[in-house]
Backbone atoms as SQL, in Angstrom:
CREATE TABLE atoms (id INTEGER PRIMARY KEY, chain TEXT, resi INTEGER, resn TEXT, atom TEXT, x REAL, y REAL, z REAL);
INSERT INTO atoms VALUES
  (1, 'A', 1, 'UNK', 'N', 14.809, 3.516, -3.277),
  (2, 'A', 1, 'UNK', 'CA', 15.132, 2.903, -1.885),
  (3, 'A', 1, 'UNK', 'C', 16.391, 4.282, -1.679),
  (4, 'A', 2, 'UNK', 'N', 15.913, 3.756, 0.120),
  (5, 'A', 2, 'UNK', 'CA', 16.814, 4.768, 0.838),
  (6, 'A', 2, 'UNK', 'C', 18.313, 4.386, 0.999),
  (7, 'A', 3, 'UNK', 'N', 19.232, 5.039, 1.763),
  (8, 'A', 3, 'UNK', 'CA', 20.428, 4.466, 2.459),
  (9, 'A', 3, 'UNK', 'C', 20.428, 3.250, 3.100),
  (10, 'A', 4, 'UNK', 'N', 19.245, 2.916, 3.641),
  (11, 'A', 4, 'UNK', 'CA', 19.457, 1.722, 4.611),
  (12, 'A', 4, 'UNK', 'C', 18.738, 0.719, 3.899),
  (13, 'A', 5, 'UNK', 'N', 18.258, 0.698, 2.284),
  (14, 'A', 5, 'UNK', 'CA', 17.804, -0.828, 1.497),
  (15, 'A', 5, 'UNK', 'C', 16.084, -0.825, 1.513),
  (16, 'A', 6, 'UNK', 'N', 15.781, 0.033, 2.286),
  (17, 'A', 6, 'UNK', 'CA', 14.264, 0.272, 2.477),
  (18, 'A', 6, 'UNK', 'C', 13.884, 0.796, 1.109),
  (19, 'A', 7, 'UNK', 'N', 12.799, 0.135, 0.847),
  (20, 'A', 7, 'UNK', 'CA', 12.087, 0.668, -0.359),
  (21, 'A', 7, 'UNK', 'C', 11.121, 1.981, 0.149),
  (22, 'A', 8, 'UNK', 'N', 10.881, 3.181, -0.898),
  (23, 'A', 8, 'UNK', 'CA', 10.176, 4.196, -0.769),
  (24, 'A', 8, 'UNK', 'C', 8.661, 3.784, -0.451),
  (25, 'A', 9, 'UNK', 'N', 7.966, 4.750, 0.577),
  (26, 'A', 9, 'UNK', 'CA', 6.899, 4.493, 0.779),
  (27, 'A', 9, 'UNK', 'C', 5.502, 5.579, -0.145),
  (28, 'A', 10, 'UNK', 'N', 5.367, 5.250, -0.626),
  (29, 'A', 10, 'UNK', 'CA', 4.376, 5.957, -1.782),
  (30, 'A', 10, 'UNK', 'C', 2.745, 5.956, -1.386),
  (31, 'A', 11, 'UNK', 'N', 2.109, 6.915, -0.833),
  (32, 'A', 11, 'UNK', 'CA', 1.084, 7.161, -0.292),
  (33, 'A', 11, 'UNK', 'C', -0.486, 7.567, -1.223),
  (34, 'A', 12, 'UNK', 'N', -0.797, 6.580, -1.853),
  (35, 'A', 12, 'UNK', 'CA', -1.368, 7.028, -3.250),
  (36, 'A', 12, 'UNK', 'C', -3.137, 7.698, -2.789),
  (37, 'A', 13, 'UNK', 'N', -3.059, 6.941, -1.566),
  (38, 'A', 13, 'UNK', 'CA', -4.968, 7.347, -1.091),
  (39, 'A', 13, 'UNK', 'C', -4.499, 7.129, 0.558),
  (40, 'A', 14, 'UNK', 'N', -4.982, 8.225, 1.440),
  (41, 'A', 14, 'UNK', 'CA', -5.178, 7.526, 3.123),
  (42, 'A', 14, 'UNK', 'C', -4.211, 8.079, 3.655),
  (43, 'A', 15, 'UNK', 'N', -4.564, 8.087, 5.208),
  (44, 'A', 15, 'UNK', 'CA', -3.815, 8.301, 5.985),
  (45, 'A', 15, 'UNK', 'C', -3.735, 7.328, 6.949),
  (46, 'A', 16, 'UNK', 'N', -2.689, 7.337, 7.577),
  (47, 'A', 16, 'UNK', 'CA', -1.979, 6.414, 8.320),
  (48, 'A', 16, 'UNK', 'C', -1.839, 7.414, 10.045),
  (49, 'A', 17, 'UNK', 'N', -2.938, 7.641, 10.470),
  (50, 'A', 17, 'UNK', 'CA', -2.522, 8.776, 11.890),
  (51, 'A', 17, 'UNK', 'C', -3.086, 8.612, 13.069),
  (52, 'A', 18, 'UNK', 'N', -3.050, 9.076, 13.812),
  (53, 'A', 18, 'UNK', 'CA', -4.200, 9.094, 14.865),
  (54, 'A', 18, 'UNK', 'C', -5.038, 10.755, 15.273),
  (55, 'A', 19, 'UNK', 'N', -6.013, 10.688, 15.455),
  (56, 'A', 19, 'UNK', 'CA', -7.325, 9.688, 15.019),
  (57, 'A', 19, 'UNK', 'C', -7.113, 10.219, 13.564),
  (58, 'A', 20, 'UNK', 'N', -7.798, 8.841, 12.845),
  (59, 'A', 20, 'UNK', 'CA', -8.777, 7.996, 13.190),
  (60, 'A', 20, 'UNK', 'C', -8.068, 6.711, 13.759),
  (61, 'A', 21, 'UNK', 'N', -7.056, 5.705, 13.409),
  (62, 'A', 21, 'UNK', 'CA', -6.345, 5.014, 14.170),
  (63, 'A', 21, 'UNK', 'C', -6.380, 5.332, 15.843),
  (64, 'A', 22, 'UNK', 'N', -6.316, 4.217, 16.393),
  (65, 'A', 22, 'UNK', 'CA', -5.636, 4.767, 18.322),
  (66, 'A', 22, 'UNK', 'C', -4.416, 4.401, 17.949),
  (67, 'A', 23, 'UNK', 'N', -3.378, 5.082, 18.807),
  (68, 'A', 23, 'UNK', 'CA', -2.121, 5.088, 19.270),
  (69, 'A', 23, 'UNK', 'C', -1.301, 3.793, 19.007),
  (70, 'A', 24, 'UNK', 'N', -1.972, 2.662, 19.177),
  (71, 'A', 24, 'UNK', 'CA', -1.644, 1.275, 19.112),
  (72, 'A', 24, 'UNK', 'C', -1.496, 0.768, 17.603),
  (73, 'A', 25, 'UNK', 'N', -2.689, 1.062, 17.068),
  (74, 'A', 25, 'UNK', 'CA', -2.955, 0.568, 16.167),
  (75, 'A', 25, 'UNK', 'C', -2.041, 1.151, 15.040),
  (76, 'A', 26, 'UNK', 'N', -1.837, 2.718, 14.987),
  (77, 'A', 26, 'UNK', 'CA', -1.141, 3.201, 14.537),
  (78, 'A', 26, 'UNK', 'C', 0.590, 2.745, 14.246),
  (79, 'A', 27, 'UNK', 'N', 1.023, 2.680, 15.388),
  (80, 'A', 27, 'UNK', 'CA', 2.007, 1.669, 15.638),
  (81, 'A', 27, 'UNK', 'C', 2.382, 0.594, 15.078),
  (82, 'A', 28, 'UNK', 'N', 1.467, -0.168, 15.439),
  (83, 'A', 28, 'UNK', 'CA', 1.557, -1.348, 14.862),
  (84, 'A', 28, 'UNK', 'C', 1.643, -1.711, 13.450),
  (85, 'A', 29, 'UNK', 'N', 0.910, -0.414, 12.667),
  (86, 'A', 29, 'UNK', 'CA', 0.578, -0.607, 11.060),
  (87, 'A', 29, 'UNK', 'C', 2.050, 0.020, 11.113),
  (88, 'A', 30, 'UNK', 'N', 2.662, 1.007, 11.454),
  (89, 'A', 30, 'UNK', 'CA', 3.842, 1.854, 11.163),
  (90, 'A', 30, 'UNK', 'C', 5.183, 0.324, 10.964),
  (91, 'A', 31, 'UNK', 'N', 4.786, -0.492, 12.046),
  (92, 'A', 31, 'UNK', 'CA', 5.789, -1.293, 12.311),
  (93, 'A', 31, 'UNK', 'C', 6.015, -2.693, 11.461),
  (94, 'A', 32, 'UNK', 'N', 4.619, -3.080, 10.969),
  (95, 'A', 32, 'UNK', 'CA', 4.257, -3.982, 9.804),
  (96, 'A', 32, 'UNK', 'C', 4.907, -3.195, 8.426),
  (97, 'A', 33, 'UNK', 'N', 4.021, -2.170, 8.451),
  (98, 'A', 33, 'UNK', 'CA', 4.947, -1.719, 7.131),
  (99, 'A', 33, 'UNK', 'C', 6.327, -1.497, 6.735),
  (100, 'A', 34, 'UNK', 'N', 6.751, -0.620, 8.448),
  (101, 'A', 34, 'UNK', 'CA', 8.506, -1.006, 8.084),
  (102, 'A', 34, 'UNK', 'C', 9.397, -2.165, 7.569),
  (103, 'A', 35, 'UNK', 'N', 8.469, -3.484, 8.388),
  (104, 'A', 35, 'UNK', 'CA', 8.969, -4.507, 7.855),
  (105, 'A', 35, 'UNK', 'C', 9.075, -4.824, 5.787),
  (106, 'A', 36, 'UNK', 'N', 7.721, -4.822, 5.861),
  (107, 'A', 36, 'UNK', 'CA', 7.519, -4.214, 4.143),
  (108, 'A', 36, 'UNK', 'C', 8.448, -4.152, 3.483),
  (109, 'A', 37, 'UNK', 'N', 8.496, -2.911, 4.101),
  (110, 'A', 37, 'UNK', 'CA', 9.621, -1.755, 3.020),
  (111, 'A', 37, 'UNK', 'C', 11.261, -2.689, 2.927),
  (112, 'A', 38, 'UNK', 'N', 11.257, -3.309, 4.346),
  (113, 'A', 38, 'UNK', 'CA', 12.746, -3.861, 3.970),
  (114, 'A', 38, 'UNK', 'C', 12.759, -4.967, 3.739),
  (115, 'A', 39, 'UNK', 'N', 11.782, -5.609, 3.074),
  (116, 'A', 39, 'UNK', 'CA', 11.715, -6.747, 2.348),
  (117, 'A', 39, 'UNK', 'C', 10.930, -8.312, 2.859),
  (118, 'A', 40, 'UNK', 'N', 10.596, -7.898, 3.802),
  (119, 'A', 40, 'UNK', 'CA', 9.736, -9.146, 4.602),
  (120, 'A', 40, 'UNK', 'C', 8.663, -9.493, 3.740),
  (121, 'A', 41, 'UNK', 'N', 7.858, -10.517, 3.401),
  (122, 'A', 41, 'UNK', 'CA', 6.840, -10.993, 2.864),
  (123, 'A', 41, 'UNK', 'C', 6.099, -10.976, 4.169),
  (124, 'A', 42, 'UNK', 'N', 4.659, -10.847, 4.102),
  (125, 'A', 42, 'UNK', 'CA', 4.108, -11.229, 5.329),
  (126, 'A', 42, 'UNK', 'C', 2.909, -11.946, 5.252),
  (127, 'A', 43, 'UNK', 'N', 2.378, -12.902, 6.007),
  (128, 'A', 43, 'UNK', 'CA', 1.245, -13.868, 6.026),
  (129, 'A', 43, 'UNK', 'C', 0.279, -13.951, 6.627),
  (130, 'A', 44, 'UNK', 'N', -0.666, -14.454, 6.668),
  (131, 'A', 44, 'UNK', 'CA', -1.730, -14.694, 7.086),
  (132, 'A', 44, 'UNK', 'C', -1.304, -14.709, 9.017),
  (133, 'A', 45, 'UNK', 'N', -2.072, -14.295, 9.770),
  (134, 'A', 45, 'UNK', 'CA', -2.841, -13.150, 9.547),
  (135, 'A', 45, 'UNK', 'C', -2.814, -12.210, 9.637),
  (136, 'A', 46, 'UNK', 'N', -1.603, -11.389, 9.276),
  (137, 'A', 46, 'UNK', 'CA', -1.343, -10.135, 9.113),
  (138, 'A', 46, 'UNK', 'C', -1.513, -9.509, 7.896),
  (139, 'A', 47, 'UNK', 'N', -1.639, -10.383, 6.947),
  (140, 'A', 47, 'UNK', 'CA', -1.758, -9.504, 5.337),
  (141, 'A', 47, 'UNK', 'C', -2.095, -10.733, 4.488),
  (142, 'A', 48, 'UNK', 'N', -3.413, -10.684, 4.029),
  (143, 'A', 48, 'UNK', 'CA', -3.332, -11.275, 2.876),
  (144, 'A', 48, 'UNK', 'C', -3.385, -11.086, 1.178),
  (145, 'A', 49, 'UNK', 'N', -3.172, -12.067, 0.061),
  (146, 'A', 49, 'UNK', 'CA', -3.338, -11.399, -0.978),
  (147, 'A', 49, 'UNK', 'C', -4.317, -10.841, -1.538),
  (148, 'A', 50, 'UNK', 'N', -4.786, -9.832, -2.697),
  (149, 'A', 50, 'UNK', 'CA', -5.389, -9.219, -2.799),
  (150, 'A', 50, 'UNK', 'C', -5.080, -9.455, -4.595),
  (151, 'A', 51, 'UNK', 'N', -5.198, -10.471, -5.282),
  (152, 'A', 51, 'UNK', 'CA', -5.372, -10.211, -6.766),
  (153, 'A', 51, 'UNK', 'C', -6.608, -10.299, -7.400),
  (154, 'A', 52, 'UNK', 'N', -7.689, -9.930, -6.674),
  (155, 'A', 52, 'UNK', 'CA', -9.039, -9.257, -7.241),
  (156, 'A', 52, 'UNK', 'C', -8.420, -7.842, -8.030),
  (157, 'A', 53, 'UNK', 'N', -7.462, -7.394, -7.273),
  (158, 'A', 53, 'UNK', 'CA', -6.440, -5.774, -7.402),
  (159, 'A', 53, 'UNK', 'C', -5.879, -5.873, -8.456),
  (160, 'A', 54, 'UNK', 'N', -4.654, -6.907, -8.373),
  (161, 'A', 54, 'UNK', 'CA', -3.743, -7.098, -9.054),
  (162, 'A', 54, 'UNK', 'C', -2.529, -7.845, -8.471),
  (163, 'A', 55, 'UNK', 'N', -1.362, -8.362, -9.262),
  (164, 'A', 55, 'UNK', 'CA', 0.048, -8.748, -8.730),
  (165, 'A', 55, 'UNK', 'C', 0.204, -8.132, -7.886),
  (166, 'A', 56, 'UNK', 'N', 0.866, -8.517, -6.473),
  (167, 'A', 56, 'UNK', 'CA', 1.886, -7.753, -5.322),
  (168, 'A', 56, 'UNK', 'C', 1.007, -7.367, -4.920),
  (169, 'A', 57, 'UNK', 'N', -0.284, -7.298, -4.708),
  (170, 'A', 57, 'UNK', 'CA', -1.316, -6.399, -3.996),
  (171, 'A', 57, 'UNK', 'C', -1.426, -7.210, -2.848),
  (172, 'A', 58, 'UNK', 'N', -1.752, -6.357, -1.887),
  (173, 'A', 58, 'UNK', 'CA', -1.865, -7.183, -0.104),
  (174, 'A', 58, 'UNK', 'C', -2.626, -6.464, 0.514),
  (175, 'A', 59, 'UNK', 'N', -3.658, -7.348, 1.294),
  (176, 'A', 59, 'UNK', 'CA', -4.294, -6.576, 2.299),
  (177, 'A', 59, 'UNK', 'C', -3.649, -6.307, 3.894),
  (178, 'A', 60, 'UNK', 'N', -3.406, -5.570, 4.526),
  (179, 'A', 60, 'UNK', 'CA', -2.458, -5.277, 5.763),
  (180, 'A', 60, 'UNK', 'C', -3.528, -5.393, 6.542),
  (181, 'A', 61, 'UNK', 'N', -3.963, -6.096, 7.603),
  (182, 'A', 61, 'UNK', 'CA', -5.332, -6.469, 8.417),
  (183, 'A', 61, 'UNK', 'C', -5.006, -6.051, 10.335),
  (184, 'A', 62, 'UNK', 'N', -5.034, -4.773, 10.375),
  (185, 'A', 62, 'UNK', 'CA', -4.902, -3.594, 11.776),
  (186, 'A', 62, 'UNK', 'C', -6.130, -3.836, 12.624),
  (187, 'A', 63, 'UNK', 'N', -6.019, -4.646, 13.773),
  (188, 'A', 63, 'UNK', 'CA', -7.343, -4.539, 14.364),
  (189, 'A', 63, 'UNK', 'C', -6.713, -3.211, 15.682),
  (190, 'A', 64, 'UNK', 'N', -7.938, -2.481, 15.541),
  (191, 'A', 64, 'UNK', 'CA', -8.015, -1.256, 16.483),
  (192, 'A', 64, 'UNK', 'C', -8.467, -1.541, 17.997),
  (193, 'A', 65, 'UNK', 'N', -8.790, -0.468, 19.286),
  (194, 'A', 65, 'UNK', 'CA', -9.785, -1.003, 20.070),
  (195, 'A', 65, 'UNK', 'C', -11.173, -1.640, 19.490),
  (196, 'A', 66, 'UNK', 'N', -11.783, -0.721, 18.803),
  (197, 'A', 66, 'UNK', 'CA', -13.050, -1.039, 18.642),
  (198, 'A', 66, 'UNK', 'C', -13.563, -1.256, 17.243),
  (199, 'A', 67, 'UNK', 'N', -12.280, -1.091, 16.484),
  (200, 'A', 67, 'UNK', 'CA', -12.346, -1.137, 14.614),
  (201, 'A', 67, 'UNK', 'C', -11.574, -1.995, 14.145),
  (202, 'A', 68, 'UNK', 'N', -11.520, -2.283, 12.740),
  (203, 'A', 68, 'UNK', 'CA', -10.766, -3.469, 12.094),
  (204, 'A', 68, 'UNK', 'C', -10.360, -2.295, 10.940),
  (205, 'A', 69, 'UNK', 'N', -9.208, -2.390, 10.762),
  (206, 'A', 69, 'UNK', 'CA', -8.692, -1.543, 9.489),
  (207, 'A', 69, 'UNK', 'C', -7.848, -2.360, 8.381),
  (208, 'A', 70, 'UNK', 'N', -8.209, -1.806, 7.720),
  (209, 'A', 70, 'UNK', 'CA', -7.528, -2.459, 6.287),
  (210, 'A', 70, 'UNK', 'C', -6.508, -1.268, 5.405),
  (211, 'A', 71, 'UNK', 'N', -5.315, -1.884, 5.094),
  (212, 'A', 71, 'UNK', 'CA', -4.215, -1.223, 4.435),
  (213, 'A', 71, 'UNK', 'C', -4.424, -1.713, 3.026),
  (214, 'A', 72, 'UNK', 'N', -4.388, -1.520, 1.929),
  (215, 'A', 72, 'UNK', 'CA', -4.328, -2.124, 0.817),
  (216, 'A', 72, 'UNK', 'C', -2.783, -1.637, 0.165),
  (217, 'A', 73, 'UNK', 'N', -2.137, -2.314, 0.153),
  (218, 'A', 73, 'UNK', 'CA', -0.439, -1.793, -0.702),
  (219, 'A', 73, 'UNK', 'C', -0.183, -3.121, -1.569),
  (220, 'A', 74, 'UNK', 'N', 0.623, -2.283, -2.331),
  (221, 'A', 74, 'UNK', 'CA', 1.363, -2.985, -3.454),
  (222, 'A', 74, 'UNK', 'C', 3.085, -2.916, -3.141),
  (223, 'A', 75, 'UNK', 'N', 3.578, -4.239, -3.297),
  (224, 'A', 75, 'UNK', 'CA', 5.081, -4.248, -2.868),
  (225, 'A', 75, 'UNK', 'C', 5.621, -4.593, -4.067),
  (226, 'A', 76, 'UNK', 'N', 6.359, -3.379, -4.566),
  (227, 'A', 76, 'UNK', 'CA', 7.223, -3.196, -5.752),
  (228, 'A', 76, 'UNK', 'C', 8.769, -3.412, -5.697),
  (229, 'A', 77, 'UNK', 'N', 9.492, -2.999, -6.525),
  (230, 'A', 77, 'UNK', 'CA', 10.846, -3.235, -5.844),
  (231, 'A', 77, 'UNK', 'C', 11.561, -2.432, -5.318),
  (232, 'A', 78, 'UNK', 'N', 10.827, -1.141, -5.896),
  (233, 'A', 78, 'UNK', 'CA', 11.504, 0.419, -5.671),
  (234, 'A', 78, 'UNK', 'C', 10.850, 0.688, -4.597),
  (235, 'A', 79, 'UNK', 'N', 9.377, 0.365, -4.319),
  (236, 'A', 79, 'UNK', 'CA', 8.825, 1.076, -3.342),
  (237, 'A', 79, 'UNK', 'C', 7.330, 0.584, -3.023),
  (238, 'A', 80, 'UNK', 'N', 6.843, 0.671, -1.444),
  (239, 'A', 80, 'UNK', 'CA', 5.854, 0.334, -1.298),
  (240, 'A', 80, 'UNK', 'C', 4.548, 0.740, -1.739),
  (241, 'A', 81, 'UNK', 'N', 3.664, 0.795, -2.254),
  (242, 'A', 81, 'UNK', 'CA', 2.314, 1.737, -2.252),
  (243, 'A', 81, 'UNK', 'C', 1.720, 1.485, -1.735),
  (244, 'A', 82, 'UNK', 'N', 0.882, 2.363, -0.727),
  (245, 'A', 82, 'UNK', 'CA', -0.555, 2.535, -0.046),
  (246, 'A', 82, 'UNK', 'C', -1.290, 2.715, -0.899),
  (247, 'A', 83, 'UNK', 'N', -2.187, 2.072, -1.503),
  (248, 'A', 83, 'UNK', 'CA', -3.081, 2.137, -1.852),
  (249, 'A', 83, 'UNK', 'C', -4.960, 2.703, -1.768),
  (250, 'A', 84, 'UNK', 'N', -4.789, 2.092, -0.172),
  (251, 'A', 84, 'UNK', 'CA', -6.437, 2.903, 0.646),
  (252, 'A', 84, 'UNK', 'C', -6.131, 2.210, 1.872),
  (253, 'A', 85, 'UNK', 'N', -6.813, 3.537, 2.858),
  (254, 'A', 85, 'UNK', 'CA', -6.890, 2.998, 4.095),
  (255, 'A', 85, 'UNK', 'C', -8.050, 3.158, 4.628),
  (256, 'A', 86, 'UNK', 'N', -9.096, 1.709, 5.051),
  (257, 'A', 86, 'UNK', 'CA', -10.440, 2.350, 5.374),
  (258, 'A', 86, 'UNK', 'C', -10.303, 1.273, 6.491),
  (259, 'A', 87, 'UNK', 'N', -11.921, 1.778, 7.182),
  (260, 'A', 87, 'UNK', 'CA', -12.367, 0.587, 8.261),
  (261, 'A', 87, 'UNK', 'C', -13.240, -0.329, 7.488),
  (262, 'A', 88, 'UNK', 'N', -13.250, -1.440, 7.729),
  (263, 'A', 88, 'UNK', 'CA', -13.634, -2.884, 8.014),
  (264, 'A', 88, 'UNK', 'C', -14.872, -2.653, 7.970),
  (265, 'A', 89, 'UNK', 'N', -16.242, -3.060, 7.563),
  (266, 'A', 89, 'UNK', 'CA', -17.386, -2.957, 7.969),
  (267, 'A', 89, 'UNK', 'C', -17.922, -3.913, 7.409),
  (268, 'A', 90, 'UNK', 'N', -17.550, -4.622, 6.751),
  (269, 'A', 90, 'UNK', 'CA', -17.998, -5.609, 6.217),
  (270, 'A', 90, 'UNK', 'C', -17.317, -7.171, 5.720),
  (271, 'A', 91, 'UNK', 'N', -17.740, -8.249, 5.431),
  (272, 'A', 91, 'UNK', 'CA', -16.982, -9.058, 5.589),
  (273, 'A', 91, 'UNK', 'C', -15.926, -9.336, 4.444),
  (274, 'A', 92, 'UNK', 'N', -16.609, -8.690, 3.115),
  (275, 'A', 92, 'UNK', 'CA', -15.940, -8.827, 2.028),
  (276, 'A', 92, 'UNK', 'C', -15.654, -7.069, 1.846),
  (277, 'A', 93, 'UNK', 'N', -14.423, -7.140, 0.831),
  (278, 'A', 93, 'UNK', 'CA', -13.999, -5.900, 0.801),
  (279, 'A', 93, 'UNK', 'C', -14.862, -5.339, 0.226),
  (280, 'A', 94, 'UNK', 'N', -15.035, -3.867, -0.076),
  (281, 'A', 94, 'UNK', 'CA', -16.292, -3.120, -0.748),
  (282, 'A', 94, 'UNK', 'C', -15.876, -3.054, -2.433),
  (283, 'A', 95, 'UNK', 'N', -16.717, -3.275, -3.012),
  (284, 'A', 95, 'UNK', 'CA', -16.073, -3.498, -4.600),
  (285, 'A', 95, 'UNK', 'C', -15.640, -1.967, -4.934),
  (286, 'A', 96, 'UNK', 'N', -16.376, -1.077, -3.923),
  (287, 'A', 96, 'UNK', 'CA', -15.825, 0.139, -4.611),
  (288, 'A', 96, 'UNK', 'C', -14.336, 0.705, -4.157),
  (289, 'A', 97, 'UNK', 'N', -13.995, -0.148, -3.161),
  (290, 'A', 97, 'UNK', 'CA', -12.439, 0.021, -2.714),
  (291, 'A', 97, 'UNK', 'C', -11.704, -0.767, -3.435),
  (292, 'A', 98, 'UNK', 'N', -12.245, -1.948, -4.068),
  (293, 'A', 98, 'UNK', 'CA', -11.200, -2.495, -4.917),
  (294, 'A', 98, 'UNK', 'C', -10.799, -2.045, -6.029),
  (295, 'A', 99, 'UNK', 'N', -12.145, -1.678, -6.692),
  (296, 'A', 99, 'UNK', 'CA', -12.578, -0.637, -8.043),
  (297, 'A', 99, 'UNK', 'C', -11.668, 0.552, -7.418),
  (298, 'A', 100, 'UNK', 'N', -11.414, 1.492, -6.705),
  (299, 'A', 100, 'UNK', 'CA', -10.757, 2.648, -6.467),
  (300, 'A', 100, 'UNK', 'C', -9.097, 2.584, -6.365),
  (301, 'A', 101, 'UNK', 'N', -8.860, 1.105, -5.905),
  (302, 'A', 101, 'UNK', 'CA', -7.618, 0.528, -5.875),
  (303, 'A', 101, 'UNK', 'C', -6.664, 0.550, -7.225),
  (304, 'A', 102, 'UNK', 'N', -7.952, -0.400, -8.024),
  (305, 'A', 102, 'UNK', 'CA', -7.346, -0.570, -9.609),
  (306, 'A', 102, 'UNK', 'C', -7.087, 0.575, -10.395),
  (307, 'A', 103, 'UNK', 'N', -7.952, 1.791, -10.120),
  (308, 'A', 103, 'UNK', 'CA', -7.867, 2.662, -10.580),
  (309, 'A', 103, 'UNK', 'C', -6.299, 3.519, -10.179),
  (310, 'A', 104, 'UNK', 'N', -6.303, 3.990, -8.910),
  (311, 'A', 104, 'UNK', 'CA', -5.367, 4.442, -8.621),
  (312, 'A', 104, 'UNK', 'C', -3.540, 3.634, -9.058),
  (313, 'A', 105, 'UNK', 'N', -3.804, 2.473, -8.847),
  (314, 'A', 105, 'UNK', 'CA', -2.574, 1.912, -9.826),
  (315, 'A', 105, 'UNK', 'C', -2.322, 2.095, -11.304),
  (316, 'A', 106, 'UNK', 'N', -3.383, 1.867, -12.036),
  (317, 'A', 106, 'UNK', 'CA', -3.736, 2.147, -13.671),
  (318, 'A', 106, 'UNK', 'C', -2.558, 3.485, -13.085),
  (319, 'A', 107, 'UNK', 'N', -3.345, 4.629, -12.940),
  (320, 'A', 107, 'UNK', 'CA', -2.832, 5.788, -12.627),
  (321, 'A', 107, 'UNK', 'C', -1.431, 5.868, -12.439),
  (322, 'A', 108, 'UNK', 'N', -1.243, 4.990, -11.294),
  (323, 'A', 108, 'UNK', 'CA', 0.166, 5.563, -10.799),
  (324, 'A', 108, 'UNK', 'C', 1.456, 4.610, -12.249),
  (325, 'A', 109, 'UNK', 'N', 1.000, 3.635, -12.692),
  (326, 'A', 109, 'UNK', 'CA', 1.524, 2.963, -13.469),
  (327, 'A', 109, 'UNK', 'C', 1.777, 3.507, -14.540),
  (328, 'A', 110, 'UNK', 'N', 0.887, 4.479, -15.290),
  (329, 'A', 110, 'UNK', 'CA', 1.071, 5.288, -16.345),
  (330, 'A', 110, 'UNK', 'C', 1.951, 6.224, -16.193),
  (331, 'A', 111, 'UNK', 'N', 2.124, 6.988, -15.265),
  (332, 'A', 111, 'UNK', 'CA', 2.657, 8.263, -14.623),
  (333, 'A', 111, 'UNK', 'C', 4.463, 7.711, -14.676),
  (334, 'A', 112, 'UNK', 'N', 4.538, 6.083, -14.257),
  (335, 'A', 112, 'UNK', 'CA', 5.715, 5.896, -14.102),
  (336, 'A', 112, 'UNK', 'C', 6.367, 5.230, -15.749),
  (337, 'A', 113, 'UNK', 'N', 5.248, 4.773, -16.449),
  (338, 'A', 113, 'UNK', 'CA', 5.926, 4.846, -17.757),
  (339, 'A', 113, 'UNK', 'C', 6.366, 5.816, -18.798),
  (340, 'A', 114, 'UNK', 'N', 5.512, 6.685, -18.084),
  (341, 'A', 114, 'UNK', 'CA', 5.619, 8.386, -18.947),
  (342, 'A', 114, 'UNK', 'C', 7.312, 8.462, -18.459),
  (343, 'A', 115, 'UNK', 'N', 7.246, 8.802, -17.189),
  (344, 'A', 115, 'UNK', 'CA', 8.119, 9.197, -16.688),
  (345, 'A', 115, 'UNK', 'C', 9.737, 8.657, -16.949),
  (346, 'A', 116, 'UNK', 'N', 9.665, 7.209, -17.567),
  (347, 'A', 116, 'UNK', 'CA', 10.718, 6.403, -17.906),
  (348, 'A', 116, 'UNK', 'C', 10.848, 6.735, -18.907),
  (349, 'A', 117, 'UNK', 'N', 9.547, 6.872, -20.342),
  (350, 'A', 117, 'UNK', 'CA', 10.068, 7.567, -21.480),
  (351, 'A', 117, 'UNK', 'C', 10.573, 8.769, -21.555),
  (352, 'A', 118, 'UNK', 'N', 10.009, 10.009, -20.622),
  (353, 'A', 118, 'UNK', 'CA', 10.511, 11.201, -20.452),
  (354, 'A', 118, 'UNK', 'C', 12.372, 10.548, -20.278),
  (355, 'A', 119, 'UNK', 'N', 12.867, 10.237, -19.302),
  (356, 'A', 119, 'UNK', 'CA', 13.691, 10.221, -19.100),
  (357, 'A', 119, 'UNK', 'C', 14.609, 9.427, -19.984),
  (358, 'A', 120, 'UNK', 'N', 14.256, 8.619, -20.924),
  (359, 'A', 120, 'UNK', 'CA', 15.011, 7.803, -22.066),
  (360, 'A', 120, 'UNK', 'C', 15.115, 8.927, -23.295),
  (361, 'A', 121, 'UNK', 'N', 13.754, 9.868, -23.142),
  (362, 'A', 121, 'UNK', 'CA', 14.259, 10.562, -24.614),
  (363, 'A', 121, 'UNK', 'C', 15.253, 12.064, -24.295),
  (364, 'A', 122, 'UNK', 'N', 14.972, 12.243, -23.182),
  (365, 'A', 122, 'UNK', 'CA', 16.068, 13.037, -22.564),
  (366, 'A', 122, 'UNK', 'C', 17.196, 13.097, -22.765),
  (367, 'A', 123, 'UNK', 'N', 18.128, 11.938, -22.656),
  (368, 'A', 123, 'UNK', 'CA', 19.317, 11.049, -22.366),
  (369, 'A', 123, 'UNK', 'C', 19.378, 10.802, -23.683),
  (370, 'A', 124, 'UNK', 'N', 19.017, 10.668, -25.079),
  (371, 'A', 124, 'UNK', 'CA', 19.442, 10.683, -26.037),
  (372, 'A', 124, 'UNK', 'C', 20.109, 11.616, -26.987),
  (373, 'A', 125, 'UNK', 'N', 21.229, 11.823, -27.905),
  (374, 'A', 125, 'UNK', 'CA', 21.861, 13.119, -28.218),
  (375, 'A', 125, 'UNK', 'C', 21.229, 12.485, -29.757);
C-alpha cells in the first residue's frame, strides 16, 4: 500500500494506454481502477465477478467509441492485480483468456509464496 492507503497496482499482462484505447476509455479505466485500489467494490454494470478464474477476480467493463474492452483483475488486500486487458469480440469470455489469467495468477501466487518463505528464512538466526 502507498501512503494514501491505496493498494499497489500490479500489471501482469496488458496495457491501458492510448492507443489502442481511446482517451475517454483510458480515463474511465484509470478512474475505476483508482476507486478499486482505494477499497471500493464495484458491481454491475461496471464490474462483474469471474469465479471461473478464481476468488476475488472480476472483469471491468469499459466501452470505447467503437470497441468494448475488458480488464480482468483480482483485488488482494495489498495489491490490485491486472491479469489481462483485451478487446471483447464475443458474448462469452474466450477460454484462452480464462486459461491465461489462471496461469498468470498461479505464477504470481507461487512467486509471492516463495518470497514469503525466503524472507522468513532470512530472518532466522
